[in-house]
C-alpha positions as CSV (number, residue, x, y, z in Angstrom):
1,R,274.2,70.8,59.1
2,S,275.6,73.8,57.4
3,T,273.9,77.2,57.1
4,T,274.6,80.1,54.9
5,S,274.1,83.6,56.1
6,T,273.4,86.6,53.6
7,E,275.1,89.2,56.3
8,P,278.6,90.4,55.4
9,S,281.5,89.1,57.2
10,A,283.3,91.0,60.0
11,S,286.3,91.2,57.5
12,A,284.6,93.0,54.6
13,K,285.2,96.3,53.3
14,L,283.1,98.7,51.6
15,A,284.9,100.5,48.5
16,P,285.4,104.2,49.1
17,S,282.7,106.6,47.6
18,G,283.4,107.4,44.0
19,W,285.5,104.2,43.3
20,K,285.7,102.9,40.1
21,L,287.0,99.7,38.2
22,P,290.3,100.4,36.7
23,E,290.4,100.7,32.8
24,A,291.5,97.4,31.2
25,K,295.0,97.5,29.7
26,A,295.4,97.0,25.8
27,P,295.8,93.4,24.8
28,L,299.3,92.3,24.1
29,P,300.4,91.8,20.5
30,S,299.8,88.5,19.0
31,E,302.3,86.7,17.1
32,G,299.7,85.5,14.4
33,E,297.3,87.5,12.8
34,F,293.5,86.3,14.0
35,M,290.9,86.5,11.2
36,L,287.1,86.2,12.2
37,P,284.9,83.3,10.6
38,G,283.9,84.0,7.2
39,K,286.9,85.5,6.0
40,Q,289.0,83.9,3.5
41,G,292.7,82.4,4.6
42,P,293.8,80.7,7.5
43,V,292.9,81.4,11.0
44,F,296.6,82.1,11.8
45,F,299.4,83.0,9.8
46,W,302.4,81.3,10.9
47,A,305.4,82.4,8.7
48,G,307.5,84.2,11.4
49,E,306.9,81.1,13.7
50,A,307.7,78.8,11.1
51,A,310.9,80.4,10.3
52,K,311.9,80.8,13.7
53,Y,311.2,77.1,14.5
54,L,313.0,75.9,11.3
55,G,315.9,77.8,12.3
56,T,316.0,75.9,15.6
57,V,315.8,72.6,13.8
58,V,318.4,73.2,11.4
59,H,320.8,74.5,14.0
60,R,320.3,71.1,15.8
61,Y,321.1,69.3,12.4
62,F,324.2,71.3,12.0
63,C,325.5,70.5,15.4
64,A,324.8,66.9,15.0
65,I,326.7,67.0,11.7
66,S,329.4,68.7,12.8
67,K,329.6,66.3,16.0
68,E,329.2,63.2,13.8
69,G,331.3,64.0,11.0
70,L,330.5,65.1,7.6
71,E,331.4,61.6,6.3
72,K,328.5,60.2,7.9
73,W,326.0,62.7,6.3
74,D,325.1,62.8,2.6
75,S,322.2,64.0,0.5
76,A,320.5,60.6,0.7
77,R,320.4,60.6,4.5
78,I,319.3,64.1,4.8
79,G,316.5,63.3,2.7
80,K,315.4,60.6,4.9
81,E,315.6,63.1,7.9
82,E,312.2,65.0,6.3
83,P,309.8,62.8,8.3
84,R,312.1,63.6,11.7
85,M,312.3,67.0,11.0
86,R,308.4,67.3,10.5
87,S,307.9,65.7,13.9
88,M,310.5,68.1,15.4
89,L,308.6,71.2,14.0
90,K,305.3,69.8,15.0
91,S,306.6,69.4,18.6
92,L,307.5,73.0,18.5
93,G,304.0,74.0,17.9
94,L,303.8,74.0,14.0
95,S,300.5,72.7,12.5
96,S,300.9,69.5,10.4
97,I,300.6,71.7,7.3
98,E,303.3,74.1,8.1
99,A,305.6,71.5,9.7
100,A,305.3,69.6,6.1
101,K,306.3,73.1,4.4
102,A,309.2,73.6,6.6
103,S,310.7,70.3,6.8
104,K,311.1,70.3,3.0
105,E,312.7,73.8,3.0
106,G,314.9,72.3,6.1
107,V,316.0,69.4,4.0
108,A,317.0,71.6,1.0
109,I,319.2,74.1,3.4
110,L,320.9,71.1,4.9
111,K,321.6,69.7,1.4
112,K,323.0,73.2,0.2
113,A,325.2,73.5,3.1
114,L,326.7,70.0,2.4
115,E,327.2,70.8,-1.4
116,D,328.9,74.1,-0.6
117,E,332.5,74.5,-0.1
118,K,332.2,76.9,2.8
119,G,329.4,75.2,4.4
120,R,331.6,71.8,4.4
121,W,334.5,74.0,5.8
122,V,332.3,75.4,8.7
123,L,331.0,72.1,9.6
124,A,334.3,70.1,9.2
125,A,336.2,68.6,12.0
126,H,338.7,71.3,13.4
127,K,341.1,71.8,16.3
128,E,339.0,73.1,19.6
129,A,335.8,73.1,17.7
130,S,332.5,73.2,19.5
131,S,328.9,73.7,18.1
132,E,326.2,75.7,20.4
133,L,328.5,76.6,22.7
134,P,327.1,78.3,25.9
135,L,329.1,81.1,27.5
136,T,328.3,83.4,30.5
137,A,330.5,86.3,31.0
138,V,330.9,90.1,32.4
139,I,330.8,92.3,29.2
140,N,330.7,96.2,29.9
141,A,329.9,95.5,33.5
142,E,326.8,93.5,32.7
143,I,326.4,89.6,32.8
144,E,325.8,88.2,29.4
145,R,324.7,84.7,28.3
146,V,325.5,83.9,24.9
147,V,325.4,80.7,22.6
148,I,327.8,80.7,19.7
149,D,326.6,78.4,16.7
150,R,330.2,77.5,15.6
151,T,333.6,77.9,16.7
152,F,337.0,76.3,16.0
153,V,340.6,77.2,15.6
154,D,342.1,76.9,12.0
155,V,345.3,75.6,10.9
156,Y,346.9,79.3,11.0
157,G,345.9,79.6,14.8
158,V,343.0,81.8,14.1
159,R,339.9,81.5,16.4
160,W,336.8,81.5,14.2
161,V,333.2,82.5,15.6
162,I,330.5,81.5,13.0
163,D,326.8,82.5,13.3
164,F,324.5,80.4,11.0
165,K,321.6,82.3,9.5
166,T,319.0,79.9,8.2
167,G,316.6,82.6,6.7
168,V,315.7,83.0,2.9
169,H,316.3,86.3,1.4
170,A,313.7,87.0,-1.4
171,G,313.9,89.8,-4.1
172,G,316.4,92.4,-4.3
173,S,320.2,92.6,-4.2
174,L,321.6,89.6,-2.2
175,E,324.9,91.7,-1.8
176,E,323.0,94.5,-0.2
177,F,321.0,92.1,1.9
178,L,324.3,90.8,3.4
179,K,325.8,94.0,3.9
180,N,322.7,95.0,5.8
181,E,322.8,91.6,7.8
182,L,326.4,92.4,8.8
183,E,325.3,95.9,10.1
184,R,322.7,94.2,11.9
185,Y,324.6,91.5,13.7
186,S,328.2,92.9,14.2
187,G,327.4,93.9,17.8
188,Q,326.3,90.2,18.6
189,L,329.7,88.9,16.9
190,L,331.5,91.3,18.9
191,K,329.8,90.0,22.1
192,Y,330.7,86.6,21.4
193,E,334.4,87.6,20.9
194,A,334.3,89.7,24.4
195,A,332.9,86.1,25.8
196,L,335.7,84.2,24.4
197,R,338.4,86.7,25.5
198,A,337.0,86.8,29.0
199,Y,337.5,83.0,28.9
200,G,341.1,83.4,28.3
201,E,341.1,83.3,24.4
202,T,344.3,85.3,23.4
203,R,344.5,84.0,19.6
204,P,343.3,86.2,16.9
205,I,339.5,86.0,16.5
206,R,337.8,86.2,13.3
207,K,333.9,86.2,12.8
208,G,331.4,85.5,10.1
209,L,328.0,85.0,9.1
210,Y,326.9,81.8,7.2
211,Y,323.7,81.9,5.0
212,P,323.1,78.0,3.9
213,A,319.9,78.7,2.0
214,H,322.2,80.9,-0.3
215,R,325.5,79.4,0.0
216,A,326.3,82.9,1.1
217,W,329.2,83.9,3.6
218,V,330.1,87.3,4.9
219,E,333.3,88.0,7.2
220,A,333.0,90.6,9.9
């Protein structure tokens, strides 16, 4: 038979005089915006998450296309990929509605890339080509881990480093947008180049950003 004692245990300690509970820290910011019941609109806005996850899925398809070969991918095949893309987006955390919307955008982006001369060049077979190439190197006395979207050596012996940007620019000057994007990502591209140099690459290296949704290209 067990008994329960109301006496404090020998190991119990009393709090010092004047002790108070510490103040609670401010809550961490949320990715989505929560709306109270009764207000119009969805409970969460997933625009930022949808764009991020769509980028992840589109990158996976670019990797598959470059590995399998352009000749195995056409507009018809990409169109049939929408259900699979929708499922992938849902597995990443999007709702059914957002996944359906994002998958349509993803199919459109892939089709634009395959209809674009520059897009086909980026995804085509090349010497020493690699997609989603992970590298770890010491850069400026720090260990850096990077993943290069696409890299290869062209017929002139130049090593290309290309970053895919799947976002959509709405409104304003596309030229100005691309200029700002280049300034924003130039440091990242330089880090990719430094990582390749650390692995022994001695050939000339050229770098670029490719925006399939706009069939836009900007070289660093």
